[in-house]
C-alpha positions in Angstrom: -11.4 -39.5 -21.6 -12.9 -39.2 -18.2 -16.6 -39.9 -17.9 -18.9 -37.2 -16.8 -19.7 -36.7 -13.2 -23.1 -36.1 -11.8 -22.0 -33.1 -9.7 -23.5 -34.6 -6.5 -21.7 -33.2 -3.4 -20.7 -36.0 -1.0 -21.9 -34.2 2.1 -24.4 -35.2 4.8 -27.9 -33.6 4.6 -28.1 -30.1 6.1 -30.7 -29.7 8.8 -32.4 -26.3 9.3 -31.7 -26.3 13.1 -29.7 -28.6 15.3 -29.9 -29.0 19.1 -26.3 -27.6 19.2 -27.5 -24.5 17.3 -30.5 -24.0 19.6 -28.3 -24.2 22.7 -25.8 -21.8 21.1 -28.5 -19.2 20.3 -30.1 -19.6 23.7 -26.9 -19.0 25.7 -25.8 -16.2 23.3 -29.2 -14.4 23.8 -28.8 -14.7 27.6 -25.3 -13.1 27.3 -26.4 -10.2 25.0 -29.4 -9.5 27.2 -27.4 -9.4 30.4 -29.2 -12.3 32.0 -25.9 -14.0 32.1 -23.1 -11.8 33.5 -19.3 -12.0 32.9 -17.8 -14.7 35.1 -21.1 -16.7 35.4 -20.4 -20.4 35.2 -22.1 -22.5 32.5 -22.4 -26.1 33.8 -23.0 -28.8 31.1 -25.1 -31.0 33.4 -27.3 -28.1 34.5 -27.8 -26.8 31.0 -28.7 -30.2 29.6 -31.1 -30.8 32.5 -32.8 -27.4 32.1 -33.2 -28.0 28.3 -34.1 -31.6 28.6 -31.4 -32.8 26.2 -28.2 -34.7 26.4 -24.8 -33.2 27.3 -23.3 -33.6 23.8 -25.1 -30.7 22.0 -24.5 -28.6 25.1 -20.8 -29.4 25.0 -20.6 -28.6 21.3 -22.4 -25.3 21.8 -20.1 -24.3 24.6 -17.0 -25.1 22.4 -18.4 -22.9 19.6 -19.2 -20.1 22.1 -15.6 -20.4 23.3 -14.3 -20.2 19.7 -16.4 -17.1 19.2 -15.0 -15.4 22.3 -18.2 -15.3 24.3 -17.3 -18.0 26.7 -14.0 -19.0 28.4 -13.0 -22.6 29.1 -11.4 -23.5 32.4 -10.0 -26.8 33.8 -12.3 -29.8 34.3 -14.6 -28.7 31.5 -15.8 -25.6 33.4 -17.0 -22.8 31.2 -17.9 -19.2 32.1 -19.1 -16.1 30.4 -16.1 -14.1 29.0 -15.4 -10.6 30.1 -14.0 -7.9 27.8 -11.0 -6.0 28.8 -10.8 -2.2 29.1 -8.8 -2.1 25.8 -11.5 -4.1 24.1 -14.1 -1.5 25.2 -12.0 1.5 24.2 -10.9 0.1 20.8 -14.3 -1.2 19.8 -16.1 2.0 20.7 -13.4 4.0 18.9 -14.0 2.0 15.7 -17.8 2.3 16.1 -17.5 6.0 16.5 -15.6 6.3 13.2 -17.9 4.0 11.2 -21.3 4.4 12.7 -21.0 8.2 13.1 -20.4 8.5 9.3 -23.2 6.1 8.5 -25.7 8.2 10.6 -24.5 11.4 8.9 -25.0 9.9 5.5 -28.5 8.6 6.5 -29.4 12.2 7.5 -28.5 13.3 4.0 -30.7 10.8 2.2 -32.9 9.3 4.8 -36.4 8.5 3.5 -39.7 7.4 4.9 -38.9 3.7 5.0 -35.7 4.2 6.9 -37.3 6.5 9.5 -40.2 4.0 9.9 -37.8 1.1 10.5 -35.7 3.0 13.0 -38.9 4.2 14.8 -40.0 0.6 15.0 -36.8 -0.6 16.7 -37.2 2.2 19.3 -40.8 1.4 19.9 -39.9 -2.3 20.3 -37.2 -1.4 22.8 -39.6 0.8 24.8 -42.1 -2.0 25.0 -39.4 -4.5 26.1 -38.3 -2.1 28.9 -41.9 -1.7 30.1 -42.5 -5.5 30.0 -39.1 -6.2 31.5 -38.0 -8.4 28.6 -34.2 -8.0 28.4 -33.8 -10.3 25.4 -36.3 -8.4 23.4 -34.7 -5.1 24.4 -31.3 -6.4 23.4 -32.6 -7.5 20.0 -34.3 -4.2 19.3 -31.3 -2.2 20.2 -29.1 -4.3 18.0 -31.6 -3.9 15.2 -31.3 -0.1 15.3 -27.7 -0.3 14.2 -28.4 -3.1 11.7 -31.0 -1.0 10.0 -28.6 1.9 9.6 -25.8 -0.4 8.3 -28.2 -2.0 5.8 -29.3 1.4 4.6 -25.7 2.4 4.0 -25.4 -0.3 1.3 -21.8 -0.8 2.3 -21.3 -4.5 2.5 -17.7 -4.1 3.9 -19.0 -2.2 6.8 -21.7 -4.9 7.4 -19.0 -7.6 7.3 -16.7 -5.6 9.6 -19.4 -5.1 12.3 -20.6 -8.7 11.9 -17.0 -9.9 12.7 -17.1 -7.7 15.8 -20.5 -8.9 16.8 -19.4 -11.0 19.7 -17.1 -8.6 21.4 -19.8 -5.9 20.9 -22.2 -8.3 22.6 -19.8 -8.7 25.6 -19.5 -4.9 25.9 -23.3 -4.5 25.7 -23.5 -7.1 28.5 -21.0 -5.2 30.7 -22.6 -1.8 30.1 -26.1 -3.0 31.2 -24.8 -3.4 34.8 -24.6 0.4 34.9 -27.8 1.8 36.5 -30.1 3.2 33.8 -28.1 2.0 30.9 -31.0 0.4 29.0 -33.1 3.5 29.2 -30.1 5.7 28.2 -29.5 3.5 25.1 -33.1 4.0 23.9 -33.0 7.7 24.5 -29.7 8.0 22.7 -31.1 6.1 19.8 -34.0 8.5 19.8 -31.6 11.5 19.6 -29.9 9.9 16.6 -33.2 9.3 14.9 -34.4 12.8 15.5 -31.2 14.2 13.8 -31.7 11.9 10.8 -35.3 12.7 10.5 -34.5 16.5 10.6 -31.8 16.0 7.9 -29.0 17.2 10.0 -25.8 15.1 9.2 -23.5 16.8 11.8 -26.1 16.4 14.5 -26.6 12.7 13.6 -22.9 12.0 13.8 -22.6 13.9 17.1 -25.5 12.0 18.6 -24.0 8.7 17.5 -20.6 9.6 19.0 -22.3 10.7 22.2 -24.1 7.4 22.4 -20.9 5.4 22.0 -19.1 7.7 24.5 -21.9 6.9 26.9 -21.5 3.1 26.4 -17.7 3.3 26.7 -18.0 5.3 30.0 -20.6 2.9 31.5 -18.6 -0.2 30.5 -15.3 1.1 31.8 -16.9 2.0 35.1 -18.4 -1.4 35.5 -15.1 -3.1 34.6 -13.4 -1.0 37.3 -15.9 -2.0 39.9 -15.5 -5.7 39.0 -11.7 -5.3 39.2 -11.9 -3.7 42.6 -14.2 -6.5 43.8 -11.6 -9.1 42.8 
């Protein structure tokens, strides 16, 4: 008879945050906010010098960002911010229209005070970020608006689906921000969705959501066309 085992897992101790994680989050935040643009190069030596750390965690973070589709690796260890294709934009926006339009409609049917307050808070935060010219904070607030609605839906499969798409959606957000007035439009379009939810109008909430995603798709495709013409 085998002896009892203690159940101890033979793994190294997990640290709350590593240098590699910090570099990953910092670069990802710069991509989402539009501070780093598609095609911008990410130089290991420069990043490590700017952050005051060795090249190893920077290299590991860039490998992870590449695996996640946010960065492209080139020869001689050169990395640059990835660029979504026109098909990426069309297909991602199409899926979001199907999913998020329905979520907004359902929220208009059963929206309650807590949901309205949380959505209002994300819009207020985005407004403040625009006034203070804080692109990272704006990007986080805009992302939070969708996250609040998805959480309210209670559908974990939708949450998992959008989480898997998070990185390509981040690249599309990056591209769209190059269109003049995009950041302001996103806030106003979120406000229109909120108004319909607050008024308890499911069809209007779905229509406002679809209009918002149509607008993102249009801006993103126009920017991609301009980049293609410049090449």
